[in-house]
PASE-236763 format. One line per field, with one value per residue: residue number from 1; residue in three letters; x, y, z of N, C-alpha, C in turn. Coordinates in Angstrom, 2 decimals. Example, Ala and Ser with C-alpha at 12.3 -4.5 7.8 and 13.67 -1.06 7.14 Angstrom:
BEGIN
resi: (1  2) .
resn: (ALA  SER) .
n.xx: (13.19  12.85) .
n.yy: (-5.69  -2.25) .
n.zz: (7.80  7.08) .
ca.xx: (12.30  13.67) .
ca.yy: (-4.50  -1.06) .
ca.zz: (7.80  7.14) .
c.xx: (13.20  12.90) .
c.yy: (-3.30  0.03) .
c.zz: (7.80  7.87) .
This chain:
BEGIN
resi: (1  2  3  4  5  6  7  8  9  10  11  12  13  14  15  16  17  18  19  20  21  22  23  24  25  26  27  28  29  30  31  32  33  34  35  36  37  38  39  40  41  42  43  44  45  46  47  48  49  50  51  52  53  54  55  56  57  58  59  60  61  62  63  64  65  66  67  68  69  70  71  72  73  74  75  76  77  78  79  80  81  82  83  84  85  86  87  88  89  90  91  92  93  94  95  96  97  98  99  100  101  102  103  104  105  106  107  108  109  110  111  112  113  114  115  116  117) .
resn: (UNK  UNK  UNK  UNK  UNK  UNK  UNK  UNK  UNK  UNK  UNK  UNK  UNK  UNK  UNK  UNK  UNK  UNK  UNK  UNK  UNK  UNK  UNK  UNK  UNK  UNK  UNK  UNK  UNK  UNK  UNK  UNK  UNK  UNK  UNK  UNK  UNK  UNK  UNK  UNK  UNK  UNK  UNK  UNK  UNK  UNK  UNK  UNK  UNK  UNK  UNK  UNK  UNK  UNK  UNK  UNK  UNK  UNK  UNK  UNK  UNK  UNK  UNK  UNK  UNK  UNK  UNK  UNK  UNK  UNK  UNK  UNK  UNK  UNK  UNK  UNK  UNK  UNK  UNK  UNK  UNK  UNK  UNK  UNK  UNK  UNK  UNK  UNK  UNK  UNK  UNK  UNK  UNK  UNK  UNK  UNK  UNK  UNK  UNK  UNK  UNK  UNK  UNK  UNK  UNK  UNK  UNK  UNK  UNK  UNK  UNK  UNK  UNK  UNK  UNK  UNK  UNK) .
n.xx: (97.32  97.78  98.10  96.49  98.13  96.97  94.90  94.24  94.57  91.51  89.66  89.25  86.26  85.45  86.85  85.76  83.11  83.47  84.33  82.17  80.37  81.78  81.73  78.85  78.47  78.85  79.15  77.13  78.69  80.97  80.10  79.15  81.86  82.80  81.48  82.14  84.72  84.76  83.29  85.19  84.70  85.77  88.31  88.07  86.58  88.62  90.57  89.18  88.89  91.54  92.20  90.41  91.27  93.71  93.12  91.87  93.89  94.66  96.43  98.94  98.91  99.17  101.75  103.13  102.55  103.92  106.51  106.83  106.87  108.93  111.09  110.88  111.38  113.62  115.29  116.59  115.41  112.84  110.36  108.44  106.19  106.04  105.11  102.70  101.16  100.95  100.07  97.67  95.35  94.79  94.71  92.38  90.60  90.59  89.59  87.74  84.22  82.76  84.00  83.71  80.95  80.65  81.87  80.32  77.85  78.40  78.82  76.42  74.83  76.05  75.22  72.38  72.19  73.19  71.56  71.61  70.68) .
n.yy: (90.54  93.59  94.69  97.57  100.09  101.39  99.74  96.46  93.46  91.98  89.50  86.13  84.93  82.39  82.06  84.21  83.39  81.06  82.03  83.52  81.34  80.02  82.01  82.20  79.65  79.45  77.37  75.98  75.04  76.82  79.33  79.06  78.69  81.07  83.01  81.95  82.46  85.31  86.18  85.45  83.00  80.48  80.52  80.30  77.87  76.27  76.52  75.23  72.67  71.82  71.93  70.03  67.87  67.37  66.94  64.49  62.92  62.37  63.93  63.09  60.45  60.69  62.04  59.77  57.71  58.93  59.20  56.35  55.80  57.13  55.78  53.49  53.67  54.95  57.77  59.68  59.32  60.14  62.41  65.57  65.49  62.58  61.86  63.28  62.12  59.55  59.58  61.19  59.82  58.06  59.83  61.31  59.27  58.53  60.59  61.39  60.63  61.99  64.51  65.30  65.56  67.45  69.82  69.90  70.69  73.15  74.62  74.32  75.82  78.37  78.78  78.93  81.14  82.98  83.17  81.82  79.29) .
n.zz: (48.81  50.18  53.63  55.36  57.07  59.07  59.85  61.00  59.06  57.45  59.27  58.03  56.83  57.82  60.29  61.63  62.05  63.49  65.76  66.76  67.35  69.43  71.38  71.95  73.07  75.58  78.22  81.08  83.02  82.70  83.21  85.91  86.97  86.30  87.86  90.60  90.63  90.09  92.64  94.53  95.85  94.87  95.61  98.33  98.35  97.50  99.63  101.62  100.71  100.55  103.47  104.13  103.07  104.11  106.60  106.73  106.01  103.27  101.95  103.01  102.24  99.49  99.17  100.22  98.24  96.16  97.00  97.35  94.61  93.41  94.68  93.57  90.89  90.83  92.16  90.54  88.07  87.76  86.84  87.26  85.68  85.31  87.80  88.21  86.10  86.98  89.69  89.58  88.78  90.95  93.05  92.43  92.69  95.42  96.92  99.73  99.95  101.73  101.70  99.11  98.96  100.83  99.56  97.20  98.40  99.17  96.89  95.60  97.72  97.24  94.58  95.01  96.37  94.62  92.97  90.51  89.94) .
ca.xx: (96.71  98.45  97.37  96.74  98.88  96.04  94.01  94.64  93.67  89.98  89.86  88.46  84.82  85.19  87.27  84.95  81.84  83.98  84.58  80.78  79.91  82.35  81.18  77.39  78.29  79.41  78.47  76.78  79.95  81.81  79.35  79.33  83.06  83.25  80.86  82.97  86.22  84.46  83.04  86.13  84.22  86.46  89.48  87.44  86.30  89.86  91.25  88.45  89.24  92.91  92.00  89.75  92.31  94.94  92.53  91.54  95.23  94.82  97.62  99.83  98.85  99.70  102.92  103.73  102.39  105.06  107.93  107.28  107.02  110.30  111.99  110.63  111.92  114.97  115.10  116.98  114.67  111.27  110.09  107.19  105.10  105.72  104.47  101.40  100.58  100.89  99.14  96.57  93.96  94.78  94.36  91.06  89.64  90.61  89.12  86.94  82.81  82.22  84.65  83.01  79.75  80.64  82.24  79.08  76.76  78.74  78.58  74.75  74.30  76.56  74.38  71.14  72.16  73.49  70.13  72.10  70.14) .
ca.yy: (91.78  94.43  95.26  98.98  100.51  101.78  98.73  94.97  92.61  91.58  87.91  85.12  84.60  81.16  82.31  85.08  82.44  80.13  82.87  83.87  80.15  79.72  83.27  81.93  78.30  79.29  76.16  76.33  75.06  77.98  80.36  78.77  78.97  82.50  83.57  81.45  83.26  86.78  86.38  84.84  81.73  79.57  80.31  79.76  76.49  75.51  76.44  74.41  71.43  71.72  71.63  68.61  66.54  67.28  66.43  63.06  62.01  62.15  64.57  62.38  59.28  61.14  61.76  58.43  57.22  59.69  58.73  54.96  55.57  57.68  54.82  52.43  54.30  55.85  59.15  60.64  58.96  60.57  63.74  65.99  64.94  61.28  61.81  63.69  61.02  58.35  59.94  61.87  58.91  57.44  60.95  61.65  58.28  58.32  61.84  60.77  60.92  63.19  65.74  65.77  66.03  68.88  70.80  70.11  71.35  74.46  74.99  74.51  76.93  79.54  78.94  79.31  82.58  83.86  83.16  81.03  77.71) .
ca.zz: (49.18  51.26  54.55  55.51  58.26  60.05  60.55  60.83  57.93  57.91  59.34  57.12  57.09  58.69  61.59  62.35  62.29  64.53  67.28  67.26  67.82  70.65  72.32  72.14  73.60  77.11  79.00  82.29  83.92  82.53  83.91  87.34  87.37  86.16  89.20  91.72  90.65  90.49  93.75  95.42  96.32  94.32  96.43  99.53  98.37  97.33  100.82  102.40  100.08  101.18  104.73  104.47  102.49  105.26  107.92  106.51  105.81  101.77  101.44  103.43  101.39  98.23  99.45  100.49  96.89  95.31  97.47  96.77  93.07  93.14  95.12  92.77  89.42  91.04  92.47  89.47  86.96  87.94  86.57  88.03  84.65  85.67  89.12  87.92  85.58  87.76  90.92  89.68  88.88  92.23  93.90  92.32  92.83  96.52  97.57  100.39  99.67  102.71  101.17  97.79  99.33  101.52  98.39  96.39  99.06  99.29  95.50  95.60  98.38  96.55  93.38  95.43  97.06  93.53  91.93  89.18  89.94) .
c.xx: (97.36  97.47  97.64  97.52  98.16  95.03  94.47  93.84  92.41  90.22  88.96  87.29  84.67  85.65  86.29  83.63  82.30  83.75  83.25  80.39  80.43  81.77  79.83  77.48  78.99  78.46  78.12  77.90  80.93  81.28  79.57  80.96  83.50  82.86  81.52  84.15  85.74  84.12  84.14  85.77  85.11  87.65  89.04  87.19  87.82  90.54  90.31  88.79  90.75  92.89  91.60  90.73  93.59  94.43  92.08  92.66  95.42  95.94  98.82  100.00  99.31  101.22  103.58  103.77  103.69  106.43  108.02  107.42  108.48  111.40  112.05  111.60  113.22  114.81  115.51  116.30  113.22  111.22  108.75  105.98  104.89  104.89  103.00  100.56  100.21  99.66  97.92  95.30  93.78  94.13  93.01  90.06  89.65  90.26  88.02  85.25  82.47  82.96  84.04  81.76  79.55  80.84  80.95  77.95  77.13  78.38  76.97  74.41  74.71  75.57  73.00  71.24  72.68  72.41  70.50  71.42  68.75) .
c.yy: (92.49  94.80  96.78  99.00  100.82  100.90  97.27  94.35  92.08  89.87  87.26  85.09  83.44  81.45  83.11  84.25  81.43  80.90  83.18  82.58  79.83  80.77  82.74  80.52  78.39  78.27  76.66  76.31  76.17  78.95  80.30  79.03  80.34  83.20  83.32  82.25  84.72  87.11  86.04  83.61  80.61  79.29  79.89  78.31  75.70  75.47  75.45  72.97  70.91  71.11  70.26  67.55  66.54  66.55  65.03  62.22  61.77  62.81  63.67  60.84  59.38  61.21  60.64  57.58  57.80  59.24  57.22  54.81  56.12  56.58  53.75  52.75  54.76  57.32  60.06  60.45  59.30  62.02  64.22  65.43  63.57  61.09  62.12  62.72  59.75  58.49  60.40  60.95  58.55  58.54  61.30  60.65  58.04  59.58  61.27  61.52  62.05  64.42  66.30  66.21  67.45  69.90  71.03  70.90  72.79  75.25  75.29  75.58  78.32  79.66  79.48  80.73  83.53  83.92  82.61  79.64  77.89) .
c.zz: (50.37  52.42  54.91  57.01  59.46  60.65  60.11  59.44  58.45  57.90  58.40  57.83  58.29  60.03  62.46  62.97  63.75  66.07  67.67  68.00  69.21  71.80  72.77  73.13  75.12  77.83  80.52  83.32  83.93  83.19  85.21  87.83  87.45  87.49  90.34  91.69  91.00  91.83  95.07  96.28  95.99  95.35  97.81  99.46  98.07  98.77  101.69  101.87  100.48  102.55  104.95  104.06  103.52  106.47  107.84  106.02  104.26  101.54  101.80  102.63  100.10  98.24  99.57  99.05  95.98  95.80  97.16  95.30  92.93  93.55  94.08  91.19  89.75  91.11  91.11  88.22  86.91  87.77  87.14  87.20  85.24  86.90  89.24  87.19  86.11  88.91  90.74  89.53  90.19  93.16  93.77  92.86  94.44  97.63  98.51  100.00  100.55  102.13  100.04  98.12  99.97  100.45  97.55  97.17  99.14  98.01  95.28  96.41  97.86  95.29  93.76  95.75  95.70  92.62  90.56  89.04  89.63) .
């Protein structure tokens, strides 16, 4: 079948149905994330997180872990992907509960003020 110069070929019916399903299934998390981004609150929360992680020494701990890993493997044998793969689980697990609680409270406050909750 030749496609017209003036219009693109018609998509397959299956592709069209899949696209409709994806559009309808925007999760609550997706909606919240969109609202956070649109309002600029996500960037403010990210900055708060950075500050809190520096204050509690988490960032220095992660630097030390990276340096230790690089020494162990040899500086020239370590890639950024290696570091991310090794450090990410440790980093996520070591975020202080107080920092998590503060961010969660800020997100809840945002949701309440935005009438999303």
